[in-house]
C-alpha positions as CSV (number, residue, x, y, z in Angstrom):
1,M,-48.5,-25.6,-45.9
2,Q,-50.2,-28.4,-47.8
3,L,-51.7,-25.9,-50.1
4,I,-48.2,-24.4,-50.8
5,S,-46.9,-27.9,-51.5
6,K,-49.6,-28.5,-53.9
7,I,-49.0,-25.3,-55.7
8,L,-45.2,-25.4,-55.8
9,G,-44.7,-29.2,-55.8
10,D,-42.3,-31.4,-53.9
11,P,-38.7,-29.9,-54.4
12,N,-37.1,-33.4,-54.3
13,K,-39.4,-34.6,-57.1
14,R,-38.6,-31.5,-59.1
15,D,-34.9,-32.2,-58.7
16,L,-35.3,-35.8,-59.7
17,K,-37.2,-34.8,-62.7
18,A,-34.4,-32.4,-63.7
19,I,-31.8,-35.1,-63.1
20,Q,-33.5,-38.0,-65.0
21,P,-32.5,-36.8,-68.6
22,T,-28.8,-36.9,-67.5
23,V,-29.3,-40.4,-66.2
24,D,-30.8,-41.3,-69.6
25,K,-27.8,-39.9,-71.3
26,I,-25.5,-42.0,-69.1
27,N,-27.5,-45.2,-69.9
28,A,-27.5,-44.4,-73.6
29,L,-23.6,-44.3,-73.6
30,E,-23.3,-47.7,-71.8
31,P,-23.3,-49.9,-75.0
32,T,-20.5,-47.8,-76.5
33,I,-18.4,-47.7,-73.3
34,K,-18.8,-51.5,-72.9
35,N,-17.2,-52.1,-76.3
36,L,-14.0,-50.3,-75.3
37,S,-10.9,-52.3,-74.4
38,D,-9.3,-51.8,-71.0
39,A,-6.6,-49.5,-72.6
40,E,-9.2,-47.4,-74.4
41,L,-11.4,-47.1,-71.3
42,A,-8.4,-46.0,-69.2
43,A,-7.4,-43.5,-71.9
44,K,-10.7,-41.7,-71.4
45,T,-9.3,-39.8,-68.4
46,E,-6.8,-38.0,-70.6
47,E,-9.4,-37.5,-73.3
48,F,-11.7,-35.8,-70.7
49,R,-9.0,-33.6,-69.4
50,A,-8.2,-32.5,-72.9
51,Q,-11.8,-31.7,-73.5
52,L,-12.2,-29.7,-70.4
53,F,-12.6,-26.0,-71.1
54,L,-9.7,-23.8,-70.1
55,Y,-11.7,-21.4,-68.0
56,L,-11.0,-20.9,-64.3
57,K,-14.3,-20.3,-62.6
58,G,-16.0,-23.1,-60.7
59,G,-12.7,-24.8,-59.7
60,M,-11.4,-25.7,-63.1
61,V,-7.8,-24.5,-63.2
62,L,-6.2,-26.7,-65.7
63,E,-2.6,-25.6,-65.6
64,N,-1.5,-28.8,-67.2
65,E,-3.5,-28.0,-70.2
66,L,-1.9,-24.6,-70.5
67,V,1.5,-26.2,-70.2
68,K,0.5,-28.6,-72.9
69,L,-0.5,-25.8,-75.2
70,F,2.7,-23.9,-74.3
71,R,4.9,-26.9,-75.2
72,E,2.9,-27.3,-78.5
73,A,3.6,-23.6,-79.4
74,L,7.3,-24.0,-78.4
75,K,7.7,-27.1,-80.4
76,A,6.8,-25.2,-83.6
77,V,9.1,-22.2,-83.0
78,E,11.7,-23.4,-80.5
79,P,13.2,-26.8,-81.2
80,L,15.6,-26.4,-78.3
81,A,12.7,-26.2,-75.9
82,E,12.3,-30.0,-76.1
83,Q,15.1,-30.2,-73.5
84,C,12.9,-28.3,-71.0
85,N,10.9,-30.4,-68.6
86,D,7.3,-29.9,-67.5
87,D,8.4,-28.3,-64.2
88,Q,10.3,-25.6,-66.1
89,L,7.3,-24.9,-68.3
90,H,5.0,-24.8,-65.3
91,A,7.3,-22.3,-63.6
92,A,7.4,-20.2,-66.7
93,I,3.6,-19.7,-67.0
94,T,2.4,-20.1,-63.4
95,E,2.7,-16.4,-62.5
96,Y,0.6,-15.3,-65.5
97,R,-2.0,-18.1,-64.8
98,K,-2.4,-17.0,-61.2
99,K,-2.9,-13.4,-62.4
100,V,-5.7,-14.6,-64.7
101,E,-7.2,-16.6,-61.8
102,Q,-7.3,-13.5,-59.6
103,H,-9.1,-11.5,-62.3
104,H,-12.5,-10.2,-61.3
105,D,-14.1,-12.3,-64.1
106,P,-11.6,-15.1,-65.0
107,E,-14.3,-17.0,-67.0
108,H,-14.6,-14.0,-69.3
109,V,-10.9,-13.7,-69.7
110,L,-10.4,-17.2,-70.9
111,K,-13.7,-17.8,-72.6
112,D,-14.3,-14.6,-74.6
113,R,-10.7,-13.4,-74.8
114,L,-9.0,-16.8,-75.1
115,Q,-6.9,-15.9,-78.1
116,D,-5.5,-12.8,-76.5
117,T,-5.0,-14.5,-73.2
118,L,-3.1,-17.4,-74.7
119,A,-0.9,-15.0,-76.7
120,E,0.0,-13.0,-73.6
121,C,0.6,-16.2,-71.6
122,F,3.0,-17.6,-74.2
123,E,4.8,-14.3,-74.5
124,Q,5.3,-13.9,-70.8
125,G,6.1,-17.6,-70.4
126,Y,8.8,-17.5,-73.1
127,E,10.3,-14.4,-71.5
128,K,10.6,-16.4,-68.2
129,L,12.0,-19.4,-70.0
130,S,14.6,-17.4,-72.0
131,P,17.5,-17.7,-69.5
132,T,17.1,-21.5,-69.5
133,L,16.9,-21.5,-73.3
134,N,20.0,-19.3,-73.6
135,T,21.9,-21.9,-71.5
136,V,20.8,-24.6,-73.9
137,R,21.8,-22.4,-76.9
138,V,25.3,-21.8,-75.5
139,H,26.0,-25.5,-74.9
140,A,24.7,-26.3,-78.4
141,A,26.9,-23.6,-80.0
142,I,30.0,-24.8,-78.1
143,E,29.4,-28.4,-79.4
144,K,29.2,-26.9,-82.9
145,A,32.5,-25.0,-82.4
146,T,34.2,-28.1,-81.0
147,E,32.9,-30.1,-84.0
148,T,34.1,-27.7,-86.6
149,Q,37.0,-26.1,-84.7
150,A,35.6,-22.7,-85.7
151,W,36.6,-20.7,-82.6
152,P,35.7,-16.9,-82.9
153,S,39.0,-15.8,-81.1
154,E,41.1,-17.6,-83.8
155,A,39.1,-16.4,-86.8
156,P,40.1,-13.4,-88.9
157,H,36.5,-12.0,-88.5
158,Q,35.5,-12.6,-84.9
159,K,32.1,-10.9,-85.1
160,K,31.1,-12.8,-88.3
161,T,32.3,-16.1,-86.9
162,T,30.5,-15.6,-83.6
163,W,27.3,-14.6,-85.4
164,A,27.5,-17.7,-87.7
165,L,28.1,-20.0,-84.7
166,L,25.0,-18.7,-82.8
167,A,22.9,-18.6,-86.0
168,Q,23.4,-22.3,-86.5
169,V,21.7,-23.1,-83.2
170,E,19.3,-20.1,-83.3
171,P,18.3,-19.2,-86.9
172,I,16.0,-16.5,-85.8
173,L,19.1,-14.3,-85.1
174,Q,19.1,-13.6,-88.8
175,E,16.0,-11.5,-88.2
176,V,17.6,-9.4,-85.5
177,D,18.5,-5.9,-86.5
178,Q,22.2,-5.5,-87.5
179,E,22.7,-2.5,-85.2
180,V,21.3,-4.4,-82.2
181,W,23.5,-7.4,-83.0
182,D,26.6,-5.1,-83.3
183,G,25.9,-3.5,-79.9
184,A,25.5,-6.8,-78.2
185,F,28.7,-8.2,-79.7
186,E,30.9,-5.2,-79.0
187,K,29.9,-5.1,-75.3
188,S,30.3,-8.9,-74.8
189,W,33.6,-9.1,-76.8
190,A,35.1,-6.3,-74.6
191,L,34.3,-8.4,-71.5
192,F,35.7,-11.5,-73.2
193,E,39.1,-9.8,-73.9
194,Q,39.2,-8.3,-70.4
195,A,38.7,-11.8,-68.9
196,G,41.6,-13.0,-71.1
197,K,43.9,-10.3,-69.7
198,T,43.1,-11.1,-66.1
199,A,43.2,-14.9,-66.4
200,N,45.5,-16.6,-64.0
201,D,46.7,-18.9,-66.7
202,K,47.8,-16.8,-69.7
203,D,48.1,-19.9,-71.8
204,E,44.5,-20.9,-71.1
205,E,42.7,-21.8,-74.3
206,T,40.4,-18.9,-75.2
207,H,37.6,-21.3,-76.2
208,E,37.2,-22.1,-72.5
209,R,36.0,-18.6,-72.1
210,L,33.6,-18.9,-75.0
211,E,30.6,-19.9,-72.8
212,P,30.4,-16.6,-70.9
213,L,30.9,-14.7,-74.2
214,L,28.0,-16.4,-75.9
215,G,26.0,-16.1,-72.7
216,H,26.5,-12.3,-72.6
217,I,25.6,-11.9,-76.2
218,L,22.3,-13.9,-75.9
219,K,21.5,-12.0,-72.7
220,H,21.7,-8.7,-74.6
221,L,19.6,-10.1,-77.4
222,Q,17.1,-11.9,-75.1
223,S,14.3,-9.3,-75.5
224,E,14.7,-9.2,-79.3
225,I,14.6,-13.0,-79.6
226,A,11.6,-13.3,-77.3
227,A,9.7,-10.7,-79.3
228,L,10.4,-12.5,-82.6
229,K,9.4,-15.9,-81.1
230,A,6.2,-14.5,-79.6
231,E,5.3,-13.1,-83.0
232,S,5.7,-16.6,-84.5
233,M,3.7,-18.2,-81.7
234,D,0.9,-15.7,-82.2
235,K,0.3,-17.3,-85.6
236,L,-0.5,-20.6,-83.9
237,V,-2.9,-19.1,-81.3
238,P,-6.1,-18.7,-83.4
239,D,-6.2,-22.5,-84.1
240,M,-5.6,-23.3,-80.4
241,A,-8.3,-20.9,-79.3
242,K,-10.7,-22.3,-81.8
243,R,-10.0,-25.8,-80.6
244,Y,-10.6,-24.9,-76.9
245,R,-13.7,-22.9,-77.6
246,S,-15.3,-26.2,-78.5
247,G,-14.2,-27.6,-75.2
248,K,-16.5,-28.8,-72.4
249,T,-17.2,-28.0,-68.8
250,L,-17.5,-30.6,-66.0
251,D,-21.3,-30.6,-66.3
252,E,-21.1,-31.3,-70.0
253,L,-18.6,-34.1,-69.4
254,L,-20.7,-35.6,-66.6
255,P,-22.7,-38.2,-68.6
256,A,-19.6,-39.7,-70.3
257,A,-17.5,-39.6,-67.2
258,F,-20.2,-41.3,-65.1
259,A,-20.6,-44.0,-67.8
260,V,-16.8,-44.6,-67.8
261,V,-16.8,-44.9,-64.0
262,R,-19.7,-47.3,-64.0
263,E,-17.9,-49.6,-66.6
264,A,-14.6,-49.4,-64.7
265,G,-16.4,-50.3,-61.5
266,W,-17.9,-53.4,-63.0
267,R,-14.6,-54.5,-64.6
268,K,-12.4,-53.9,-61.6
269,I,-14.6,-54.6,-58.5
270,K,-17.6,-56.3,-60.1
271,M,-19.9,-53.5,-58.9
272,R,-22.2,-51.6,-61.3
273,H,-23.9,-48.3,-60.4
274,Y,-27.7,-48.5,-60.5
275,D,-29.7,-45.6,-61.8
276,V,-30.5,-44.5,-58.2
277,Q,-26.8,-44.5,-57.4
278,L,-26.1,-42.3,-60.5
279,I,-28.8,-39.9,-59.2
280,G,-27.0,-39.8,-55.9
281,G,-23.7,-39.1,-57.6
282,I,-25.2,-36.2,-59.6
283,V,-26.7,-34.7,-56.4
284,L,-23.2,-34.9,-54.7
285,H,-21.6,-33.2,-57.7
286,Q,-24.1,-30.4,-57.4
287,G,-23.0,-29.8,-53.8
288,K,-26.1,-31.1,-52.2
289,I,-26.8,-33.8,-49.6
290,A,-27.8,-37.3,-50.8
291,E,-29.6,-39.3,-48.1
292,M,-29.0,-43.0,-48.4
293,R,-29.7,-45.9,-46.1
294,T,-27.1,-48.4,-44.9
295,G,-26.4,-51.0,-47.6
296,E,-27.5,-48.7,-50.5
297,G,-23.9,-48.3,-51.7
298,K,-22.7,-44.9,-50.5
299,T,-19.1,-45.8,-51.1
300,L,-19.8,-46.7,-54.8
301,V,-22.0,-43.7,-55.3
302,A,-19.2,-41.3,-54.4
303,T,-16.8,-42.7,-57.1
304,A,-18.7,-41.0,-59.9
305,P,-18.6,-37.4,-58.6
306,V,-15.1,-38.0,-57.2
307,Y,-13.7,-39.1,-60.5
308,L,-15.5,-36.2,-62.4
309,N,-14.1,-33.5,-60.1
310,A,-10.7,-35.1,-59.9
311,L,-10.3,-34.5,-63.7
312,T,-9.5,-30.9,-62.9
313,G,-6.2,-31.9,-61.3
314,R,-6.9,-29.7,-58.2
315,G,-7.6,-32.5,-55.8
316,V,-10.7,-34.1,-54.2
317,H,-11.1,-35.0,-50.5
318,V,-13.3,-37.8,-49.4
319,I,-14.0,-37.3,-45.7
320,T,-15.0,-40.2,-43.4
321,V,-15.6,-40.5,-39.7
322,N,-12.7,-42.9,-38.7
323,D,-9.4,-44.3,-39.9
324,Y,-10.8,-47.7,-40.7
325,L,-13.4,-46.4,-43.2
326,A,-10.9,-44.0,-44.7
327,R,-8.4,-46.8,-45.3
328,R,-11.0,-49.4,-46.4
329,D,-12.7,-47.1,-48.9
330,A,-9.5,-45.8,-50.3
331,E,-8.0,-49.3,-50.9
332,W,-11.3,-50.6,-52.2
333,M,-12.2,-47.8,-54.6
334,S,-8.6,-47.1,-55.7
335,N,-9.0,-50.1,-58.0
336,I,-11.3,-48.0,-60.1
337,Y,-9.3,-44.7,-59.8
338,K,-5.9,-46.2,-60.5
339,F,-7.3,-48.1,-63.5
340,L,-8.5,-44.8,-64.9
341,G,-5.1,-43.2,-64.3
342,L,-5.7,-41.2,-61.1
343,T,-3.6,-41.2,-58.0
344,V,-5.0,-41.9,-54.5
345,G,-3.7,-40.8,-51.1
346,I,-4.7,-41.7,-47.5
347,I,-4.5,-39.4,-44.4
348,V,-4.8,-41.4,-41.2
349,N,-3.7,-40.8,-37.6
350,A,-0.7,-43.1,-38.0
351,L,0.8,-40.7,-40.6
352,E,3.1,-38.2,-38.8
353,P,2.0,-34.6,-39.2
354,Q,3.7,-32.1,-41.5
355,T,5.8,-34.8,-43.2
356,E,6.5,-35.5,-46.9
357,E,4.2,-38.5,-46.7
358,R,1.3,-36.3,-45.7
359,R,2.2,-33.7,-48.4
360,A,2.4,-36.4,-51.0
361,A,-1.1,-37.7,-50.0
362,Y,-2.6,-34.3,-50.4
363,Q,-0.9,-33.9,-53.8
364,A,-2.8,-37.0,-55.1
365,D,-5.8,-36.6,-57.3
366,I,-8.0,-38.1,-54.6
367,T,-7.3,-38.0,-50.9
368,Y,-9.2,-40.1,-48.3
369,G,-9.1,-39.2,-44.6
370,T,-11.0,-38.4,-41.5
371,N,-12.6,-35.1,-40.6
372,N,-10.2,-34.7,-37.6
373,E,-7.1,-35.3,-39.7
374,F,-8.2,-32.8,-42.4
375,G,-9.1,-30.3,-39.7
376,F,-5.9,-30.6,-37.7
377,D,-3.8,-30.3,-40.9
378,Y,-5.7,-27.2,-41.8
379,L,-5.0,-25.7,-38.3
380,R,-1.3,-26.7,-38.4
381,D,-0.9,-25.2,-41.9
382,N,-2.2,-21.9,-40.5
383,M,0.5,-22.0,-37.8
384,V,3.6,-22.7,-39.9
385,G,6.4,-20.2,-40.3
386,S,6.7,-20.6,-44.1
387,L,4.7,-21.9,-47.0
388,E,7.1,-24.8,-47.6
389,Q,6.0,-26.3,-44.3
390,M,2.3,-26.5,-45.4
391,V,1.0,-30.0,-46.4
392,Q,-2.4,-29.1,-47.8
393,R,-2.9,-27.4,-51.2
394,E,-5.7,-25.1,-52.2
395,L,-9.0,-26.6,-51.2
396,H,-11.2,-27.5,-54.1
397,Y,-13.9,-30.2,-53.8
398,A,-14.9,-32.6,-51.0
399,I,-17.5,-35.3,-50.3
400,V,-18.4,-35.8,-46.7
401,D,-19.5,-39.3,-45.7
402,E,-22.1,-39.3,-42.9
403,V,-22.5,-35.6,-43.2
404,D,-25.0,-35.3,-40.3
405,N,-22.5,-36.9,-38.0
406,I,-19.5,-34.9,-39.1
407,L,-21.1,-31.5,-39.6
408,I,-23.5,-31.6,-36.6
409,D,-22.5,-34.2,-33.9
410,E,-18.7,-34.0,-34.4
411,A,-18.8,-30.3,-34.9
412,R,-19.8,-29.8,-31.3
413,T,-16.3,-31.0,-30.3
414,P,-13.8,-28.2,-31.2
415,L,-10.4,-29.1,-32.7
416,I,-7.8,-27.9,-30.3
417,I,-4.0,-28.0,-30.8
418,S,-2.2,-27.9,-27.5
419,G,1.3,-28.6,-26.3
420,Q,3.4,-28.5,-23.2
421,G,3.7,-25.1,-21.7
422,Q,7.1,-23.4,-22.1
423,E,6.4,-20.1,-20.5
424,S,9.4,-18.4,-18.9
425,T,8.5,-16.8,-15.6
426,S,11.9,-15.0,-15.6
427,M,10.9,-13.3,-18.9
428,Y,7.6,-12.1,-17.4
429,K,9.6,-10.7,-14.4
430,Q,12.0,-9.0,-16.7
431,F,9.3,-7.4,-18.8
432,A,7.3,-6.4,-15.7
433,Q,10.4,-4.3,-14.8
434,W,10.6,-2.7,-18.2
435,A,6.9,-1.9,-18.6
436,P,6.9,1.1,-16.3
437,R,9.5,2.7,-18.4
438,L,7.1,2.9,-21.4
439,Q,4.9,5.9,-21.6
440,P,1.2,5.6,-22.8
441,E,0.4,7.2,-26.2
442,L,4.1,7.8,-26.8
443,D,5.4,4.2,-26.6
444,Y,2.1,2.3,-26.9
445,T,-1.6,2.8,-27.4
446,V,-4.5,0.8,-25.8
447,E,-7.6,-0.3,-27.5
448,E,-9.9,-0.5,-24.4
449,K,-12.8,-2.0,-26.3
450,T,-10.8,-5.0,-27.4
451,R,-8.3,-4.8,-24.5
452,T,-5.3,-4.9,-26.8
453,V,-2.0,-3.1,-26.6
454,I,-0.2,-1.8,-29.7
455,L,3.4,-0.7,-29.5
456,T,4.4,2.4,-31.4
457,E,7.6,2.8,-33.4
458,A,9.2,4.6,-30.4
459,G,8.0,1.8,-28.1
460,I,9.5,-0.9,-30.4
461,D,12.8,0.9,-30.5
462,K,12.9,1.2,-26.7
463,I,12.1,-2.5,-26.1
464,E,14.7,-3.5,-28.7
465,Q,17.3,-1.4,-26.8
466,L,16.3,-2.8,-23.4
467,A,16.3,-6.4,-24.7
468,G,19.5,-5.9,-26.7
469,I,18.0,-7.1,-30.0
470,Q,17.8,-5.6,-33.5
471,N,14.3,-6.7,-34.5
472,I,11.6,-7.7,-32.0
473,Y,9.4,-8.9,-34.8
474,D,12.1,-11.3,-36.2
475,E,10.8,-14.9,-36.2
476,S,13.2,-15.8,-33.4
477,N,12.0,-12.9,-31.2
478,I,8.3,-12.8,-32.0
479,E,7.4,-14.3,-28.5
480,L,8.9,-11.2,-26.8
481,T,6.1,-9.0,-28.1
482,R,3.6,-11.1,-26.2
483,Y,5.5,-10.8,-23.0
484,M,5.7,-7.0,-23.4
485,E,2.0,-6.6,-24.3
486,N,1.0,-8.7,-21.3
487,A,3.3,-6.7,-19.0
488,I,1.7,-3.4,-20.2
489,K,-1.8,-4.8,-19.8
490,A,-1.0,-5.9,-16.2
491,Q,0.5,-2.5,-15.4
492,G,-2.5,-0.7,-17.1
493,W,-5.0,-2.8,-15.1
494,R,-3.3,-1.8,-11.8
495,G,-3.4,1.8,-13.1
496,G,-7.1,1.7,-13.6
497,Y,-7.9,1.4,-17.3
498,R,-10.3,-1.4,-18.3
């Protein structure tokens, strides 16, 4: 063994040797970082996030950056999009972003095909956003008509007046093929006149029916407008792709990010990371275990990798062994994080499960809590009836304090969710009477190896008739399947199968 060690060397020393150049880079940045004002230092977080590369592999899904690019493209070709909020833009691109994330090689899609990927994302995003934009266009057109009193129904040339009104708020209509425009107008105008004939108040002003008229026209032209806008946005994509190809990964940002955290720590809590603590932070970022003695500053060490990984916006968990440490560390170190523009949440036992408060804590950039609370929330999230009831989001990155205690000692005690029994003995009795009416193979099959019972379609129909329900697998009836399966098992056991 000693001979092997001499040949291969100490792995810890090899790791330290590999890490030392990164520590040297952090130290080299310190004079520059020290000269920054508080505002400039705090602004580094947004700068880092803007520099992060747009690829998805390795836990770097920066949807906010895609939204920012989408808004930038819209600003150039769609002035009315300024009225859309970030939530609407997120909703427009999130489906495409998730599709890219599920790609077998998402890094390739965004790194090597970034230009095509952005173009497709903007095109699909604009299509999703079009109904919202049409509503904005209609309101803007009605304001123009009110201002000029140029109502299409009162004009000698209704088609021309309607076109001119819409073209004022959407100039790109001038590029729409005349035949397409004529078709959209004729269909919509017919509906407009029909609505006038059937209106309860025959004296009702026709301009009050202008909104649905313009809405129908824009709906017919939606695909044409979207295609023209996408063509305009495509011209902006090469510069965007070029800008992000020069972006950085987390590992490339590490020296600057660690230097910023070290300076923020000194300014806000009068604690400065020593080189050995920076080494510990790099080891934690690499997903390895850093062994430190009591008093060597574990809590401060964690701030550097926590900050770095929180830049992705996907959330970071800091897991401790008790509520006191979770609350103490969160309140203490939040002085650094909040100064740098990050949000901090705390999950403790006093916080009621499956509440908005818990959900908000998990949505923070950094969430402190105990292993039990994180574990029970995970179990509860896997027992909910709908996604809206879940409190945790997708798991991304975590640092475990006292990892030997939590992953070895504490792991010997299983997390068990239990409640007061609510079994109905009358239901067991009822199903015990129904079980003999079911025929093996016809109404159910038995997997003897796993000792499970599977109802067939015929068996399901029969049980639904006996119980007087329409769907035994409805959320309100799902417990009935368990009663039936247990009754069949009990009957089968008496009959001899094992």
